[in-house]
N, C-alpha and C positions, 0 to 999 in steps of 0.2 A: 085749369090750373096746371102750370108746368111742373116738371119734377123738382126744379129749384124752389118754386113757390111752396110745394108740398113739404120739402125738407125744411124750409124756413118756418112754416107753420108748426111742424113737429118740434122744432127747436124751441119755439115760444111756449110749448106746452110743458117743457121741463122746468122744474123749480130750482131756485137757488139752493145750494146745499144748506141744510138746516142742522147746524151742529151746536145749538144752544145747550148749555149744561143740563137744563131741565128735561131734555129729551133722552138723556142717558141715565140709566139706573142700574145699580148693582143687583145681582141675583138675590132674591129673598133667601134668608138663611132657613135651614131646617134643623130643629134641635136634635133630630135623630140621624142627621147626615154624618157619615163617618169622616167627612172631609172639612165641614165647616160648623157642625153642631157641637153640642156639649158632649157627645159621645165619640169624639174623634179617636180613631184607632191608631195605635202605633204599628210600625212594620212597613208594609208595602206602601210606598209613596207614589202618587201620580204626579210626575214631574213634567209640567208643561213649560218649563223655562226656556225651551228652544224657540218659543214664540215671543213676540214683543207685545202683542195685544190680542184680545179675543172679544168679538162682538156677536150679538144676536139681534136680528131685525124682527120686530114684532109690533104690529099696529096697536095703537092705544085702545082700540075697540075690541081687541081679541084677547081678553083675559084668559079664555080657555087655552089658547096657545101659549100664553105666558106661563101658565101653570104646567102645561105639558113640557115645554122646553126647560123650565127650571128643574123639573124632576129628572130629565135626561142629564142635565149638567151635574146634579148631585150624584148621579151614578158614577161619573168618571172624574170627579175632582175638579171640574171646570167652574163649579159654583164660586170658587174663591177668586176667579180671574175674569169671568165674563162680564161685559157691560151690555145691557139691553138698550137698543136704540128703538124708541117708541114714537114713530111719526104718525101723523093723521092720515086717514085714507085719502088718496088722490081724488079730486072731484071729477076728473074726466075718465081716466083709465087706470086700472090696477097695474098694468105692465109699466106704465110711466112712473107711478109711485114706487114700484119695486126697483126700477133702474135708479131712480134718484135716491132711494134709501141706501142702496149699496154705495152710491157715489158719496153720500153724506158721511157714511162710515169711513170711506177711504180718505175723505178730507180731514176728518177728526184724527185718523191714524197718522197722516202726513204732518199735521200740525204738531203732533206729539213726537215726531221723529222716528216713527215705527218703520220697520222693514218687513218682517214676516208677520202677517196678520191673519188670524183664523176668523172666518166670517161664516155665521150660520143664519139660516132662516128658521122661523119658529116652529116649523113642522118637522124638524130634524128628528130622526129616530135611530139611535145606536142599535144596529141590527145584530151585533154579536158582542161577546164579552170583551171589554176593553181593559187591559191590564197594564202595569208598568212596562212590561216587555213590549206591548203594542206601541207605547209612546216612544220607547227607545228605537223601535223600527221606523217610526215616522220621522224622528229626528235624523236617523242615519240616511233615510231616503232623501230628505231635503238636502243634506250635505252632499249627496251623490249627484244631484241634478246638474245638467250642463249649465254653464254660465249663460245668463240671459233668460233663464226660465221665467215664466210669468205667473203660472197658476198651477196649484197642486191639489187635486180633488181628494177628499176623504170619502165622498159619496157622489155619485153621478149616474147619468144614463149614457153609456158609451155608444157612440155612433161608429167609430172605428178605433181600434187600439191594438197594440202589440207590446211585447216586453222590451223595455229598455235594459233592465236587469231583473233578477229575481225580486219580486215585491214591488216593482215600479213599472207602470205602464206609460208609454207614449200614447196620447189619446186626443181625440176630438169628441167632446161630450156635451150633452144637454143637462139641464138642472144646475142650480146654484145654491143648494141648501147646506153645503158643507165643503168649504175649500179654503186653502191657505193662499193668500195673495202675496206676491213679492212687491217690492217697492215699484218695480216697473208697471205692474198691474194697477197699483194704487194711483200712479201718475196717469196711466191711461184712463182710468175712471174720472179723475179730476179734469182731464182735457176733453172728455167725450160725454157731455150731458145728453139726455134723451133728444133725439132729432138731429144730432150732428150729421151733416151730409157725408156720404162715402163710407159708412160703416158696413162691412160685409156681415151678412147673416146667413146661417145655414138654412137651406131650403126645407129641411125636415123638421125644424124646431119652431119657427115662427118669427116673431119680432121682439120678443122679450130679451133681457140681458143675456140669458144663457145661450141664445142663438148667436149673439155677437161673440161670446166667449168661445163657442165651438169653432170659430174661424180664426182665432188668434194663434200666433206661433207660440211655441214654448209652453204647451199645456201637458201636464202629466197627472198621474193618479196613483194612489196606493192600491196594491192588490194583495188580498181581496179588500174591497171597500168595507168600511166599518159603519157607514151611515146611509140609511135610506130616508124615505119620507113617510110620515104618519098619514093614515087615512083621515083627512080633514078637509072640509070644503076650501077651495082655493079663493084667495082674495084678488087674483089677477083677472078672472073672467066671471062676470055676472051672468045670471040666467038669461037676461035680456040680450046681452052681447052674443051668447051662444045661439039664441033664436034667430038673431039677425044674420048670423053666418051660416045657418044650417044648409042653405042652398049653394054655398061656395065650398064644396067638398074638395079636400085634398087628402093625400095619403096620411099626413101627420094628424089629421082630424080623427083617425081611428082612436087616438088617445085623447087629444086636446078637446074634442067636442063630444066625447062620450060622457054619458051620465055616470059612468063608472071610472072616470078619469083618475081620481085620487087613488082608488083601489088598484088600478092597473100600474100607476107609477110606483106605488108602495111595494107591490108584490112581484113585479116583473123586472125590477131594477137589477137584482143580482143575477137572475137568469140571463138578462141581456148582456151582462158583463161576461159570462161564460160563453154565450153564443158568439159574441163579437170576437173573442179570442180564438175560437175554433175557426173563424173565417180570416184570421190575421194574415196567413200567407197570401190569400187573394187580395186583401186590402193593401199589403205591401207592394204587390205588383201594380195595383191601381195607382198607388202613390207615384210609382216610377213613370207610368205612362200618362197620368193625369194629375200632375203636381198641383194644379190650381185648386183641386178639391181638398187638399190637405197641406197647408202651407207650413213651412218650417221657419 
């Protein structure tokens, strides 16, 4: 099979965007929630109005993750804004289903005329206290980004990063559990279903959507990050898939093929953020001499 044939086969695996209304659900209310329940508090308000839409992707079979994500959103006042997108599990590969789920959310946002869209995956974990001041900092960071930005991470695994200004990183990152998409990224998702030929992927990340994100221009991040991933079994890789790949070892498999993958992603994300910043001067030199590794 030629490379063109493989690309065409991959494209056929992608699904048409599923944006039926019954796939989208409001966050369940909590009577004890200070933001949406009967005990709503006066005073500090969590103002997310700098965003046009908020979505969280959660498989219909993962009620455990639905409960987890809902609890996280009640903590920070997103319960009043977030729409859960509940697709079915992809029959072939989880990474295809994940790619197409993000694309379906983007199509819904575009259909509604949205520009700034916050997208979560259901294993999101707010790793530090989020306050109204935090939200003001995020809004200010978005307003400070260069024209043409595509993606702003609230949580990520940085592969290379340095400061654009205090509180804002220029980055190339893995993971897609908490990010703000610009209209440019929403349109990119619309135009690039799974299997589209010519999509660059980062060699350390794999073939999932976050690998493509790591190679896009105009990607930035909040510093310090406010969201990591909970320790929960991934829907992207089944045990059978890991067994089939165990003899195809690569550096990235230290994390992706480890039985401790979820623990490592959850607990090492913030240390990775600090480590990469310590290496930032060397990475900036690398960018000058090897620009193809980090496109602007």
